C-alpha positions as CSV (number, residue, x, y, z in Angstrom):
1,X,-17.2,8.9,54.0
2,X,-19.7,6.5,55.0
3,X,-20.1,3.0,54.0
4,X,-23.5,4.1,52.2
5,X,-21.5,6.6,50.4
6,X,-18.9,4.3,49.2
7,X,-21.1,1.9,47.9
8,X,-23.2,4.7,46.1
9,X,-19.8,5.7,44.3
10,X,-19.0,2.4,43.6
11,X,-22.5,1.9,41.8
12,X,-22.2,5.1,39.9
13,X,-18.7,4.3,38.7
14,X,-19.9,0.9,37.5
15,X,-22.8,2.3,35.6
16,X,-20.9,5.1,34.2
17,X,-18.4,2.8,33.0
18,X,-21.0,0.4,31.4
19,X,-22.7,3.1,29.6
20,X,-19.9,4.9,28.7
21,X,-18.2,1.8,27.1
22,X,-21.7,0.8,25.2
23,X,-22.1,4.3,23.7
24,X,-18.4,5.2,22.8
25,X,-18.0,3.0,19.7
26,X,-21.2,4.5,18.2
27,X,-19.8,8.3,19.0
28,X,-16.0,7.9,18.4
29,X,-15.6,4.9,16.0
30,X,-13.6,5.9,12.8
31,X,-15.4,6.1,9.6
32,X,-15.4,3.2,7.5
33,X,-13.4,3.5,4.3
34,X,-15.0,2.1,1.1
35,X,-13.7,-1.2,0.0
36,X,-11.9,-1.9,-3.5
37,X,-14.1,-3.7,-5.9
38,X,-13.6,-7.5,-5.3
39,X,-12.6,-7.9,-9.1
40,X,-9.5,-5.6,-8.8
41,X,-6.6,-4.1,-6.8
42,X,-6.0,-0.1,-7.3
43,X,-2.4,1.0,-6.9
44,X,0.1,3.3,-8.5
45,X,3.1,0.7,-8.5
46,X,3.5,-2.9,-8.2
47,X,7.2,-4.2,-7.3
48,X,8.5,-7.8,-7.1
49,X,11.3,-8.0,-4.4
50,X,13.8,-10.8,-4.5
51,X,14.9,-12.3,-1.0
52,X,17.5,-9.3,-0.4
53,X,14.7,-6.8,-1.1
54,X,15.9,-5.6,-4.5
55,X,13.4,-4.6,-7.0
56,X,13.5,-7.5,-9.9
57,X,10.1,-6.2,-11.5
58,X,8.0,-3.4,-11.4
59,X,4.7,-2.0,-13.1
60,X,3.6,1.5,-12.4
61,X,3.6,5.0,-13.6
62,X,6.7,7.4,-13.8
63,X,6.9,11.1,-12.8
64,X,5.3,11.9,-16.1
65,X,2.3,9.6,-15.7
66,X,3.7,7.2,-18.4
67,X,3.1,3.5,-17.9
68,X,5.8,1.1,-17.9
69,X,6.7,-2.6,-17.0
70,X,10.4,-3.3,-15.8
71,X,12.1,-6.6,-15.6
72,X,15.8,-6.6,-14.1
73,X,18.2,-9.7,-14.7
74,X,19.4,-11.4,-11.6
75,X,22.6,-9.8,-11.4
76,X,21.3,-6.5,-12.0
77,X,23.2,-6.0,-15.6
78,X,20.3,-5.9,-18.0
79,X,16.8,-4.3,-17.7
80,X,14.0,-5.0,-19.9
81,X,11.3,-2.3,-20.3
82,X,7.8,-2.3,-21.9
83,X,6.3,1.1,-22.3
84,X,3.9,2.3,-24.9
85,X,4.6,5.9,-24.0
86,X,8.3,5.7,-25.3
87,X,9.7,5.9,-28.9
88,X,11.0,2.3,-28.5
89,X,8.2,0.3,-26.9
90,X,10.3,-2.6,-26.0
91,X,14.1,-1.9,-24.8
92,X,17.1,-4.2,-23.1
93,X,19.4,-1.9,-21.7
94,X,22.7,-2.7,-19.9
95,X,23.5,-1.2,-16.3
96,X,25.3,1.6,-18.4
97,X,22.3,2.7,-20.0
98,X,23.3,1.3,-23.4
99,X,20.6,0.1,-25.4
100,X,21.3,-3.5,-26.3
101,X,18.2,-4.2,-28.2
102,X,14.9,-2.3,-29.1
103,X,11.8,-2.7,-31.0
104,X,9.5,0.1,-32.1
């Protein structure tokens, strides 16, 4: 290759890279997602975890689509649940599943 051809090749590569770099975001940019409303957050479940990663509280939907709030004691022995879809709206349950207290 002659020196003239090398310079022409370098100029063509520079221009091609510059033009390609300028055009590619318009051609290949991912579509933007719609943002959530600034007044709310949408989710199916919210969990509050302790330092060890254990779920201590949760708000969410179960497999049947029923809503509930669950609070667990520090030692995990007792669970307080609040669910308007259950026969007992408020329940305090021990680890074995025995209902310690409930209110309709």
